[in-house]
Each structure stands twice: as C-alpha cells, then as structure tokens.
C-alpha positions in Angstrom: 42.8 51.2 -13.1 41.0 48.7 -12.0 40.5 47.5 -8.8 41.5 43.8 -7.3 37.9 42.5 -7.4 37.9 44.0 -11.1 41.2 42.1 -11.5 39.9 38.8 -10.4 37.0 39.2 -12.5 38.6 39.2 -15.4 41.2 36.4 -14.5 37.9 34.2 -14.3 36.7 35.3 -17.8 40.1 35.1 -19.2 40.5 31.2 -18.3 37.4 30.4 -20.2 39.1 32.0 -23.6 41.5 30.3 -25.5 44.8 31.9 -25.5 45.1 32.5 -29.1 42.3 34.6 -28.5 42.7 36.4 -25.4 45.1 39.5 -27.1 42.2 40.0 -29.6 39.2 40.0 -26.5 41.5 42.5 -24.5 41.6 44.8 -27.4 38.0 44.7 -27.8 37.5 45.1 -24.4 39.3 48.1 -23.7 37.7 49.6 -26.4 34.2 48.7 -25.0 35.5 50.3 -21.8 37.4 53.3 -23.0 36.3 56.5 -21.0 34.1 54.6 -18.6 33.8 54.7 -15.0 32.6 51.1 -14.0 30.1 50.7 -10.9 30.8 47.5 -9.0 30.2 44.4 -10.9 29.7 46.4 -14.3 33.3 45.2 -15.9 31.7 41.4 -15.5 28.4 42.7 -17.6 30.8 44.7 -20.3 33.1 41.9 -20.6 30.5 39.3 -21.1 28.6 41.4 -23.6 32.4 41.9 -25.2 32.9 38.1 -25.8 29.7 37.8 -26.6 30.2 39.8 -29.7 33.5 38.2 -30.3 31.9 35.1 -30.7 29.1 36.1 -33.2 31.4 38.4 -34.9 34.8 37.8 -34.6 37.8 40.4 -34.4 36.7 43.6 -36.2 39.3 44.3 -39.3 40.4 48.0 -39.7 42.0 50.0 -41.9 44.7 52.2 -40.5 42.5 55.0 -41.5 40.0 53.9 -38.4 42.4 54.1 -35.7 41.9 57.2 -33.8 
C-alpha cells in the first residue's frame, strides 16, 4: 500500500507520461516494485528508473510461459 506522499509522487510522474503508455508503465513499475519495502523517496527513484527503461526498450513482450 502506498502512502499519501507516494501516491502524490506517482501522480506527478504519471502526468508526464502519455495516456496511451501509462498502463504499460504501471505494469512495469508494479513488476519492479514487487516484494519491495520502500524507504522515503525510493518510489520516485524506482519510478524514474522504470520510465528510463521503458523509453529505451519499450514494453517488454512476454510469452504466456514467462508469467509466474
């Protein structure tokens, strides 16, 4: 569960992402955050890193067997 501060950070980042790419970004971010306990400010760092990955490589395509 995200704190109010983390939700606000995520909203700020999402405003910069084109609407048609937000769902893919959120999927990638959820994958990058899975199982992590975030320290203060870490969400923004991880989200920015995820967005840079998305810009460089696009949305990774997976086959049905890749999903755990």
